[in-house]
TIVEX-278383 format. One record per residue (C-alpha): x, y, z. Coordinates in pm, 1 decimal. Example, Ala and Ser with C-alpha at 12.3 -4.5 7.8 and 13.67 -1.06 7.14 Angstrom:
BEGIN
<node u="1230.0" v="-450.0" w="780.0"/>
<node u="1367.0" v="-106.0" w="714.0"/>
END
This chain:
BEGIN
<node u="14058.8" v="16395.0" w="3114.5"/>
<node u="14276.2" v="16655.0" w="2941.2"/>
<node u="14319.9" v="16997.9" w="3095.7"/>
<node u="14492.2" v="17327.6" w="3027.1"/>
<node u="14711.3" v="17538.0" w="3248.6"/>
<node u="14432.2" v="17787.6" w="3317.2"/>
<node u="14218.5" v="17518.6" w="3476.7"/>
<node u="14005.1" v="17447.0" w="3172.1"/>
<node u="13923.4" v="17082.0" w="3108.7"/>
<node u="13838.7" v="16956.1" w="2759.3"/>
<node u="13528.7" v="16739.1" w="2788.1"/>
<node u="13449.4" v="16705.0" w="2417.0"/>
<node u="13653.1" v="16747.3" w="2103.2"/>
<node u="13525.7" v="16694.2" w="1751.0"/>
<node u="13660.8" v="16715.6" w="1398.4"/>
<node u="13491.3" v="16750.4" w="1062.8"/>
<node u="13741.6" v="16597.6" w="823.3"/>
<node u="13778.7" v="16742.5" w="471.1"/>
<node u="13688.6" v="16448.0" w="247.0"/>
<node u="13504.8" v="16633.6" w="-30.8"/>
<node u="13145.2" v="16551.3" w="-122.6"/>
<node u="13073.1" v="16308.4" w="158.3"/>
<node u="13091.6" v="16304.5" w="537.5"/>
<node u="13348.4" v="16203.3" w="798.3"/>
<node u="13312.0" v="16331.9" w="1154.2"/>
<node u="13508.5" v="16207.8" w="1454.4"/>
<node u="13483.9" v="16300.7" w="1820.9"/>
<node u="13599.5" v="16213.6" w="2170.8"/>
<node u="13405.3" v="16251.8" w="2495.8"/>
<node u="13611.2" v="16254.7" w="2813.9"/>
<node u="13406.8" v="16077.1" w="3079.3"/>
<node u="13459.7" v="15977.8" w="3438.5"/>
<node u="13524.5" v="15616.5" w="3336.2"/>
<node u="13752.6" v="15702.0" w="3047.9"/>
<node u="13729.4" v="15856.6" w="2700.5"/>
<node u="13465.8" v="15746.5" w="2449.5"/>
<node u="13552.7" v="15782.5" w="2081.8"/>
<node u="13291.6" v="15789.4" w="1808.5"/>
<node u="13265.2" v="15852.8" w="1435.9"/>
<node u="12966.6" v="15970.0" w="1232.3"/>
<node u="12982.5" v="15832.7" w="876.3"/>
<node u="13297.9" v="15775.7" w="677.4"/>
<node u="13281.4" v="15821.9" w="303.4"/>
<node u="13298.3" v="16042.5" w="-2.6"/>
<node u="13236.1" v="16022.9" w="-374.0"/>
<node u="13505.4" v="15855.2" w="-583.3"/>
<node u="13627.1" v="16191.2" w="-717.4"/>
<node u="13762.3" v="16260.3" w="-368.0"/>
<node u="13894.6" v="15912.7" w="-289.9"/>
<node u="14253.8" v="16029.9" w="-238.9"/>
<node u="14149.6" v="16299.7" w="9.7"/>
<node u="13924.9" v="16053.6" w="192.3"/>
<node u="14198.1" v="15791.1" w="224.5"/>
<node u="14447.2" v="16049.4" w="350.2"/>
<node u="14207.9" v="16178.3" w="620.5"/>
<node u="14105.8" v="15828.4" w="731.7"/>
<node u="14465.6" v="15713.5" w="757.5"/>
<node u="14557.0" v="16028.8" w="948.8"/>
<node u="14275.4" v="15964.0" w="1196.3"/>
<node u="14382.3" v="15601.1" w="1241.4"/>
<node u="14739.2" v="15716.1" w="1302.1"/>
<node u="14621.9" v="15961.8" w="1567.7"/>
<node u="14427.2" v="15692.3" w="1756.4"/>
<node u="14673.3" v="15415.3" w="1682.7"/>
<node u="14616.6" v="15120.8" w="1444.0"/>
<node u="14401.3" v="14843.3" w="1592.4"/>
<node u="14287.3" v="15070.3" w="1875.6"/>
<node u="13916.3" v="15051.1" w="1948.0"/>
<node u="13666.2" v="15297.7" w="1810.8"/>
<node u="13388.2" v="15284.6" w="2068.5"/>
<node u="13089.4" v="15375.6" w="1849.4"/>
<node u="13039.9" v="15413.1" w="1474.1"/>
<node u="12722.3" v="15590.1" w="1362.8"/>
<node u="12601.3" v="15543.0" w="1004.8"/>
<node u="12335.9" v="15801.8" w="919.0"/>
<node u="12206.0" v="15647.7" w="595.5"/>
<node u="12294.3" v="15414.2" w="309.6"/>
<node u="12415.0" v="15650.2" w="35.5"/>
<node u="12759.4" v="15540.0" w="-74.8"/>
<node u="12924.4" v="15880.2" w="-16.4"/>
<node u="12866.4" v="15825.1" w="358.1"/>
<node u="13000.3" v="15467.5" w="382.4"/>
<node u="13265.7" v="15428.0" w="110.9"/>
<node u="13547.3" v="15478.8" w="363.2"/>
<node u="13436.8" v="15212.0" w="611.3"/>
<node u="13661.3" v="14940.6" w="470.3"/>
<node u="13962.9" v="15168.8" w="512.5"/>
<node u="13859.3" v="15286.5" w="859.8"/>
<node u="13796.6" v="14932.7" w="989.5"/>
<node u="14058.1" v="14744.2" w="786.8"/>
<node u="14148.0" v="14417.9" w="962.5"/>
<node u="14523.0" v="14492.7" w="960.3"/>
<node u="14578.0" v="14867.7" w="940.7"/>
<node u="14240.9" v="15002.3" w="1057.2"/>
<node u="14056.9" v="15038.1" w="1387.4"/>
<node u="13858.7" v="14783.1" w="1582.1"/>
<node u="13500.4" v="14886.7" w="1656.8"/>
<node u="13287.0" v="14818.0" w="1961.9"/>
<node u="12936.1" v="14923.6" w="1858.5"/>
<node u="12788.1" v="15015.7" w="1519.1"/>
<node u="12463.8" v="15215.4" w="1513.2"/>
<node u="12256.8" v="15269.1" w="1198.3"/>
<node u="11893.5" v="15330.4" w="1101.9"/>
<node u="11670.6" v="15033.2" w="1033.2"/>
<node u="11587.5" v="15036.1" w="660.6"/>
<node u="11359.8" v="14799.8" w="475.1"/>
<node u="11463.0" v="14634.5" w="148.5"/>
<node u="11301.2" v="14900.3" w="-72.2"/>
<node u="11469.8" v="15187.5" w="114.6"/>
<node u="11805.8" v="15021.6" w="62.5"/>
<node u="11743.5" v="14953.1" w="-306.6"/>
<node u="11651.3" v="15318.9" w="-360.4"/>
<node u="11971.2" v="15424.3" w="-182.8"/>
<node u="12175.4" v="15193.5" w="-404.2"/>
<node u="12006.9" v="15313.6" w="-724.6"/>
<node u="12071.1" v="15676.5" w="-640.6"/>
<node u="12432.2" v="15606.4" w="-546.7"/>
<node u="12484.5" v="15402.9" w="-865.1"/>
<node u="12345.0" v="15681.5" w="-1084.6"/>
<node u="12549.5" v="15953.4" w="-914.7"/>
<node u="12877.0" v="15769.2" w="-851.6"/>
<node u="12896.0" v="15430.0" w="-1018.2"/>
<node u="13261.8" v="15377.3" w="-931.3"/>
<node u="13187.8" v="15393.7" w="-558.2"/>
<node u="12860.2" v="15201.6" w="-569.8"/>
<node u="12983.8" v="14917.7" w="-790.4"/>
<node u="13189.6" v="14747.4" w="-518.9"/>
<node u="13145.3" v="14413.3" w="-346.7"/>
<node u="13123.0" v="14569.4" w="-1.2"/>
<node u="12857.1" v="14825.0" w="-91.7"/>
<node u="12640.9" v="14570.8" w="-273.3"/>
<node u="12660.8" v="14331.5" w="22.6"/>
<node u="12590.2" v="14618.1" w="263.8"/>
<node u="12270.6" v="14706.9" w="76.9"/>
<node u="12159.3" v="14344.1" w="39.8"/>
<node u="12219.0" v="14238.4" w="401.6"/>
<node u="12349.3" v="14514.8" w="633.1"/>
<node u="12387.9" v="14297.2" w="941.8"/>
<node u="12593.4" v="14032.6" w="764.4"/>
<node u="12807.3" v="14283.0" w="573.3"/>
<node u="12893.2" v="14493.8" w="876.1"/>
<node u="12962.0" v="14186.1" w="1090.7"/>
<node u="13282.5" v="14129.2" w="894.3"/>
<node u="13434.1" v="14411.9" w="1103.9"/>
<node u="13366.6" v="14206.5" w="1420.2"/>
<node u="13180.3" v="14463.9" w="1631.8"/>
<node u="13058.0" v="14357.8" w="1975.8"/>
<node u="12710.6" v="14471.8" w="1880.9"/>
<node u="12513.0" v="14627.3" w="1595.2"/>
<node u="12217.5" v="14844.9" w="1688.7"/>
<node u="11951.5" v="14920.0" w="1428.2"/>
<node u="11754.4" v="15228.0" w="1531.6"/>
<node u="11395.5" v="15271.6" w="1420.4"/>
<node u="11160.6" v="15568.5" w="1440.1"/>
<node u="10947.2" v="15583.1" w="1753.3"/>
<node u="10680.3" v="15753.5" w="1538.2"/>
<node u="10630.7" v="16038.6" w="1780.5"/>
<node u="10604.8" v="15818.0" w="2090.3"/>
<node u="10824.2" v="16015.3" w="2329.8"/>
<node u="11142.2" v="16202.7" w="2243.9"/>
<node u="11514.4" v="16202.1" w="2304.9"/>
<node u="11625.7" v="16158.0" w="2667.2"/>
<node u="11637.6" v="16501.2" w="2829.8"/>
<node u="11408.5" v="16656.0" w="2567.6"/>
<node u="11132.9" v="16699.2" w="2823.6"/>
<node u="11101.6" v="16705.1" w="3200.7"/>
<node u="11145.0" v="16499.9" w="3408.5"/>
<node u="11466.2" v="16331.6" w="3289.6"/>
<node u="11419.9" v="15965.8" w="3194.2"/>
<node u="11580.1" v="15669.6" w="3365.8"/>
<node u="11785.0" v="15397.4" w="3189.8"/>
<node u="11541.3" v="15204.8" w="2973.3"/>
<node u="11685.4" v="14860.8" w="3049.7"/>
<node u="11893.9" v="14864.3" w="3369.8"/>
<node u="12016.9" v="14506.5" w="3323.0"/>
<node u="12145.6" v="14566.5" w="2971.1"/>
<node u="12289.8" v="14903.6" w="3075.6"/>
<node u="12480.7" v="14736.2" w="3357.2"/>
<node u="12623.6" v="14472.2" w="3124.6"/>
<node u="12735.9" v="14728.9" w="2871.6"/>
<node u="12869.2" v="14958.1" w="3142.4"/>
<node u="13092.1" v="14680.7" w="3275.0"/>
<node u="13277.4" v="14676.7" w="2944.9"/>
<node u="13231.1" v="15024.4" w="2803.9"/>
<node u="13263.1" v="15375.7" w="2949.4"/>
<node u="12905.0" v="15450.2" w="2844.0"/>
<node u="12555.6" v="15317.0" w="2902.0"/>
<node u="12207.5" v="15328.4" w="2749.4"/>
<node u="11935.8" v="15566.0" w="2862.9"/>
<node u="11588.1" v="15665.0" w="2747.6"/>
<node u="11250.5" v="15506.9" w="2683.5"/>
<node u="11178.6" v="15174.0" w="2515.9"/>
<node u="11343.8" v="14837.2" w="2502.0"/>
<node u="11597.7" v="14658.4" w="2287.4"/>
<node u="11485.1" v="14367.1" w="2070.6"/>
<node u="11659.3" v="14114.5" w="1850.8"/>
<node u="11726.0" v="14196.2" w="1488.7"/>
<node u="11510.1" v="13959.9" w="1279.0"/>
<node u="11785.4" v="13781.5" w="1091.7"/>
<node u="11846.2" v="13487.5" w="1319.4"/>
<node u="12114.8" v="13660.0" w="1525.0"/>
<node u="12072.3" v="13653.6" w="1900.0"/>
<node u="12139.3" v="13867.0" w="2203.6"/>
<node u="12393.7" v="13661.6" w="2395.2"/>
<node u="12283.1" v="13807.0" w="2730.8"/>
<node u="12586.1" v="14030.3" w="2741.0"/>
<node u="12468.5" v="14310.4" w="2514.3"/>
<node u="12623.8" v="14161.9" w="2201.9"/>
<node u="12467.5" v="14062.3" w="1872.0"/>
<node u="12240.3" v="14248.3" w="1629.8"/>
<node u="11972.5" v="14446.7" w="1810.6"/>
<node u="11686.6" v="14687.9" w="1738.2"/>
<node u="11615.7" v="14995.2" w="1951.6"/>
<node u="11375.0" v="15289.8" w="1918.8"/>
<node u="11515.2" v="15638.7" w="1866.4"/>
<node u="11389.7" v="15733.9" w="2213.0"/>
<node u="11697.7" v="15555.6" w="2349.0"/>
<node u="12048.1" v="15701.6" w="2352.4"/>
<node u="12404.1" v="15659.1" w="2471.7"/>
<node u="12508.1" v="15857.4" w="2778.0"/>
<node u="12863.5" v="15916.9" w="2899.5"/>
<node u="12902.6" v="16015.5" w="3264.1"/>
<node u="13111.8" v="16328.8" w="3233.5"/>
<node u="13226.6" v="16596.6" w="3473.3"/>
<node u="12947.6" v="16834.9" w="3567.6"/>
<node u="12694.3" v="16714.4" w="3312.2"/>
<node u="12633.0" v="16378.2" w="3148.3"/>
<node u="12707.1" v="16381.8" w="2774.7"/>
<node u="12434.2" v="16245.4" w="2550.2"/>
<node u="12447.2" v="16085.9" w="2203.8"/>
<node u="12082.4" v="16083.2" w="2101.5"/>
<node u="11954.3" v="15967.6" w="1759.7"/>
<node u="11644.7" v="16063.1" w="1564.4"/>
<node u="11529.5" v="15858.1" w="1266.1"/>
<node u="11365.0" v="16049.2" w="981.7"/>
<node u="11178.6" v="15770.2" w="800.5"/>
<node u="11152.5" v="15745.9" w="424.2"/>
<node u="10821.3" v="15839.8" w="262.6"/>
<node u="10612.9" v="15527.7" w="196.7"/>
<node u="10449.7" v="15673.0" w="-115.4"/>
<node u="10793.9" v="15716.8" w="-272.1"/>
<node u="10865.2" v="15351.1" w="-205.2"/>
<node u="10536.7" v="15245.0" w="-366.4"/>
<node u="10610.1" v="15450.2" w="-679.0"/>
<node u="10951.4" v="15292.3" w="-704.3"/>
<node u="10814.9" v="14939.9" w="-653.7"/>
<node u="10554.3" v="14984.8" w="-924.4"/>
<node u="10818.9" v="15102.1" w="-1168.7"/>
<node u="11043.1" v="14808.3" w="-1075.9"/>
<node u="10753.9" v="14561.3" w="-1111.0"/>
<node u="10695.6" v="14691.7" w="-1464.0"/>
<node u="11063.5" v="14646.3" w="-1551.3"/>
<node u="11059.7" v="14291.1" w="-1413.6"/>
<node u="10727.9" v="14202.1" w="-1579.7"/>
<node u="10570.5" v="14114.7" w="-1244.8"/>
<node u="10262.4" v="14223.8" w="-1054.6"/>
<node u="10327.6" v="14437.3" w="-747.2"/>
<node u="10233.9" v="14155.6" w="-501.3"/>
<node u="10459.4" v="13908.3" w="-683.4"/>
<node u="10748.9" v="14155.7" w="-682.7"/>
<node u="10713.6" v="14210.5" w="-308.0"/>
<node u="10717.3" v="13834.6" w="-254.2"/>
<node u="11016.9" v="13796.3" w="-486.2"/>
<node u="11214.1" v="14059.9" w="-292.5"/>
<node u="11174.9" v="13866.6" w="32.2"/>
<node u="11445.6" v="13627.4" w="-89.3"/>
<node u="11786.6" v="13783.2" w="-24.3"/>
<node u="11932.7" v="13600.0" w="-324.6"/>
<node u="11690.5" v="13792.2" w="-546.7"/>
<node u="11808.1" v="14117.3" w="-389.4"/>
<node u="12164.8" v="14021.7" w="-474.2"/>
<node u="12059.1" v="13948.8" w="-833.1"/>
<node u="11912.5" v="14298.5" w="-865.4"/>
<node u="12233.3" v="14449.9" w="-730.1"/>
<node u="12456.8" v="14260.3" w="-974.1"/>
<node u="12340.5" v="14102.8" w="-1299.1"/>
<node u="12002.2" v="14280.8" w="-1314.4"/>
<node u="12108.6" v="14623.8" w="-1191.4"/>
<node u="11979.0" v="14775.5" w="-1518.2"/>
<node u="11621.6" v="14703.6" w="-1406.9"/>
<node u="11687.0" v="14877.3" w="-1077.3"/>
<node u="11827.4" v="15189.4" w="-1242.4"/>
<node u="11549.1" v="15201.7" w="-1501.5"/>
<node u="11289.2" v="15191.7" w="-1223.4"/>
<node u="11467.6" v="15468.2" w="-1033.8"/>
<node u="11495.1" v="15688.1" w="-1343.9"/>
<node u="11128.2" v="15630.7" w="-1425.3"/>
<node u="11017.3" v="15772.4" w="-1091.5"/>
<node u="11252.0" v="16055.0" w="-996.5"/>
<node u="11614.8" v="16125.4" w="-917.5"/>
<node u="11552.9" v="16253.7" w="-564.5"/>
<node u="11359.8" v="15993.7" w="-364.1"/>
<node u="11368.5" v="16030.1" w="14.3"/>
<node u="11521.0" v="15749.8" w="218.8"/>
<node u="11540.9" v="15688.9" w="590.5"/>
<node u="11815.9" v="15889.5" w="760.5"/>
<node u="11950.8" v="15914.3" w="1114.3"/>
<node u="12022.5" v="16243.0" w="1293.7"/>
<node u="12242.5" v="16268.6" w="1603.4"/>
<node u="12252.9" v="16508.4" w="1898.9"/>
<node u="12584.6" v="16521.1" w="2081.7"/>
<node u="12580.4" v="16739.9" w="2389.2"/>
<node u="12498.3" v="16773.4" w="2758.6"/>
<node u="12175.6" v="16621.3" w="2886.5"/>
<node u="12067.0" v="16925.7" w="3085.2"/>
<node u="12319.2" v="17192.6" w="2989.1"/>
<node u="12590.5" v="17314.8" w="3222.9"/>
<node u="12500.1" v="17405.5" w="3580.0"/>
<node u="12522.0" v="17767.1" w="3689.4"/>
<node u="12827.8" v="17686.0" w="3901.2"/>
<node u="13022.0" v="17590.2" w="3590.4"/>
<node u="13105.8" v="17752.2" w="3260.8"/>
<node u="13122.9" v="17567.4" w="2934.1"/>
<node u="13271.1" v="17716.5" w="2620.3"/>
<node u="13343.9" v="17590.1" w="2273.2"/>
<node u="13595.3" v="17714.2" w="2025.4"/>
<node u="13691.6" v="17604.9" w="1677.7"/>
<node u="14018.7" v="17611.0" w="1489.8"/>
<node u="14062.7" v="17667.5" w="1119.4"/>
<node u="14374.7" v="17773.0" w="928.1"/>
<node u="14558.4" v="17818.5" w="1258.1"/>
<node u="14302.6" v="18069.2" w="1386.3"/>
<node u="14090.8" v="18034.1" w="1699.0"/>
<node u="13723.1" v="18126.8" w="1698.1"/>
<node u="13562.9" v="18163.5" w="2037.9"/>
<node u="13206.4" v="18080.3" w="1955.1"/>
<node u="12986.6" v="17967.3" w="2234.0"/>
<node u="12899.0" v="17988.2" w="2598.6"/>
<node u="12685.9" v="17704.8" w="2735.0"/>
<node u="12550.6" v="17619.9" w="2385.6"/>
<node u="12813.2" v="17354.1" w="2324.7"/>
<node u="12615.1" v="17072.3" w="2161.7"/>
<node u="12656.9" v="16947.6" w="1804.6"/>
<node u="12357.3" v="16836.2" w="1598.0"/>
<node u="12406.2" v="16626.1" w="1285.3"/>
<node u="12119.3" v="16588.2" w="1039.2"/>
<node u="12238.7" v="16331.8" w="784.6"/>
<node u="12015.3" v="16345.1" w="477.1"/>
<node u="11696.2" v="16415.1" w="671.6"/>
<node u="11424.1" v="16572.1" w="454.1"/>
<node u="11368.8" v="16869.3" w="683.8"/>
<node u="11215.1" v="17093.0" w="417.8"/>
<node u="10895.0" v="16897.7" w="483.9"/>
<node u="10685.1" v="17065.2" w="752.5"/>
<node u="10561.2" v="16737.5" w="900.5"/>
<node u="10906.2" v="16582.1" w="917.9"/>
<node u="11064.7" v="16900.8" w="1051.5"/>
<node u="10799.6" v="16927.0" w="1324.2"/>
<node u="10874.2" v="16569.4" w="1435.0"/>
<node u="11249.2" v="16642.0" w="1436.4"/>
<node u="11215.1" v="16959.9" w="1646.8"/>
<node u="10970.0" v="16796.7" w="1888.4"/>
<node u="11194.9" v="16493.2" w="1932.4"/>
<node u="11487.5" v="16702.9" w="2057.0"/>
<node u="11274.7" v="16958.6" w="2242.8"/>
<node u="11464.6" v="17141.1" w="2517.0"/>
<node u="11795.2" v="16985.8" w="2404.3"/>
<node u="11789.6" v="17232.2" w="2113.1"/>
<node u="11868.5" v="17505.8" w="2365.7"/>
<node u="12215.6" v="17350.1" w="2398.7"/>
<node u="12295.3" v="17336.0" w="2024.2"/>
<node u="12567.9" v="17566.5" w="1902.5"/>
<node u="12676.0" v="17381.1" w="1587.7"/>
<node u="12429.4" v="17247.1" w="1331.1"/>
<node u="12531.8" v="17037.1" w="1032.3"/>
<node u="12316.4" v="17118.4" w="731.4"/>
<node u="12102.7" v="16830.7" w="597.4"/>
<node u="12217.5" v="16670.5" w="273.4"/>
<node u="12530.2" v="16886.1" w="239.8"/>
<node u="12322.2" v="17205.1" w="253.4"/>
<node u="12080.0" v="17113.3" w="-23.8"/>
<node u="11786.8" v="17351.9" w="-65.0"/>
<node u="11561.7" v="17044.6" w="-103.3"/>
<node u="11627.8" v="16942.7" w="259.8"/>
<node u="11647.2" v="17280.2" w="436.5"/>
<node u="11394.9" v="17523.5" w="582.6"/>
<node u="11442.9" v="17863.4" w="747.2"/>
<node u="11271.5" v="17732.7" w="1062.1"/>
<node u="11577.4" v="17520.8" w="1141.5"/>
<node u="11771.0" v="17840.8" w="1205.0"/>
<node u="11495.9" v="18029.2" w="1387.1"/>
<node u="11408.9" v="17739.6" w="1619.5"/>
<node u="11762.8" v="17615.8" w="1689.8"/>
<node u="11960.6" v="17942.7" w="1666.9"/>
<node u="12302.5" v="17786.5" w="1605.6"/>
<node u="12606.0" v="18011.0" w="1617.3"/>
<node u="12775.5" v="17802.0" w="1347.9"/>
<node u="12637.6" v="17584.0" w="1069.1"/>
<node u="12849.7" v="17342.5" w="871.2"/>
<node u="12812.9" v="17184.3" w="528.2"/>
<node u="13032.9" v="16895.4" w="416.3"/>
<node u="13040.5" v="16957.5" w="41.4"/>
<node u="13260.4" v="17015.7" w="-259.0"/>
<node u="13225.3" v="17087.5" w="-629.5"/>
<node u="13055.3" v="16804.3" w="-810.9"/>
<node u="12882.0" v="16821.4" w="-1147.0"/>
<node u="12625.5" v="17103.7" w="-1138.9"/>
<node u="12542.6" v="17062.7" w="-771.2"/>
<node u="12540.8" v="17376.3" w="-558.6"/>
<node u="12601.0" v="17274.0" w="-200.6"/>
<node u="12523.4" v="17458.8" w="14.9"/>
<node u="12245.0" v="17628.5" w="-180.0"/>
<node u="12223.8" v="18006.5" w="-212.1"/>
<node u="11887.8" v="18018.8" w="-30.1"/>
<node u="12036.6" v="17814.7" w="255.8"/>
<node u="12335.4" v="18045.1" w="298.9"/>
<node u="12123.0" v="18359.8" w="276.1"/>
<node u="11877.7" v="18229.7" w="535.0"/>
<node u="12148.4" v="18135.0" w="782.9"/>
<node u="12345.9" v="18456.9" w="750.6"/>
<node u="12034.1" v="18674.6" w="772.5"/>
<node u="11973.3" v="18531.6" w="1120.5"/>
<node u="12326.0" v="18608.0" w="1237.1"/>
<node u="12468.4" v="18257.3" w="1217.4"/>
<node u="12788.2" v="18164.2" w="1035.8"/>
<node u="12834.2" v="17909.4" w="756.9"/>
<node u="13145.6" v="17697.3" w="722.5"/>
<node u="13196.0" v="17463.2" w="428.0"/>
<node u="13431.1" v="17167.7" w="474.4"/>
<node u="13559.9" v="17062.5" w="132.2"/>
<node u="13839.2" v="16824.4" w="27.9"/>
<node u="14105.0" v="17084.3" w="106.2"/>
<node u="14293.2" v="17045.4" w="433.1"/>
<node u="14262.3" v="17414.6" w="535.6"/>
<node u="13883.5" v="17373.2" w="548.2"/>
<node u="13908.6" v="17119.0" w="832.8"/>
<node u="13698.6" v="17220.6" w="1132.6"/>
<node u="13810.0" v="17117.7" w="1480.2"/>
<node u="13615.2" v="17214.6" w="1790.2"/>
<node u="13681.2" v="17187.9" w="2161.4"/>
<node u="13430.9" v="17208.1" w="2446.0"/>
<node u="13591.9" v="17314.1" w="2769.7"/>
<node u="13463.4" v="17316.3" w="3125.0"/>
<node u="13587.6" v="17572.1" w="3375.8"/>
END
């Protein structure tokens, strides 16, 4: 565990890397059994490919090539969030990865994600890796040889994140937690149980393989003074959007809706749509809308119960060589992926899921790069972050973050920081315990 001369110990450090229109966040939790490194997404649009490659290679150099990244979180399947994975996990010059966590998406969700990515950034979407990732996520991601892949699904309001309510929850599967803990410096906690991913892969009784877990489970790192929690929330795609898309695709294919659904059950047919028949996919997407909602994963990173009164936790950020002392006790980070939090129903589920953990949040990442279509003023009033962050850059006519978003945040006394493709916009934060 790193420490400073004044007695302060760094228990969590995190970096928002400037990769342009995309997302690349890395962090390190110093625990009692050793440090735990994790990354949230790694990608950007092709316009910013050079910046993305430079930041990924710099991060690999800092950790050391072929060192292990403990956990990789993928929030959703848009290409600007995954286009850097091949560089990050390159078999010769990249990192090894222990666990990969991503939301569980059905075939239609993934096809919608591909269509949107293809329309917005064809150069990034039209790659062998991305097509294989959309067609069969488990198989595609297995090429990086992780010990386990965990697909997280929505608990549909059945419970919340560990620590969101009293009393605190116990490990959801003590046997699995013990097996993981014997190898890793973290363990599982929460409510629910792990199941096998339905693709023929198996749990080899040592926590490996492709698994499914509800979003009421989380990773916990035993840290000094307060356990550090990495707790997901899955914002599911809207089923009516999927039905609209399927009907449009059925029309393009000249099939009835039931026959199309049956046809899509064959993975080879999915691959056909993503290659030789991609025109049908794009025509169906254009016929419905250009802004369909897809399933997205959010992530809370912070203490389970906050710091005890006998301790003092502070967080500060660095930018352009300056130090900003921002927080006392509210040291958690909350990422929102592309969650559609402008919707009252979805926002209510999100806020309820994290409950009392929101009292720890000091830094909030804005959903969908700060898009007005995903934001609501209630996010600021209910969470009260001291700092909000948008990973965005100039692209076409997009305005990220939106003017309404910035005005809302600033009117409540919070700050907005935009991380672009320029190195001076990099945001690095440290959480210290005294």
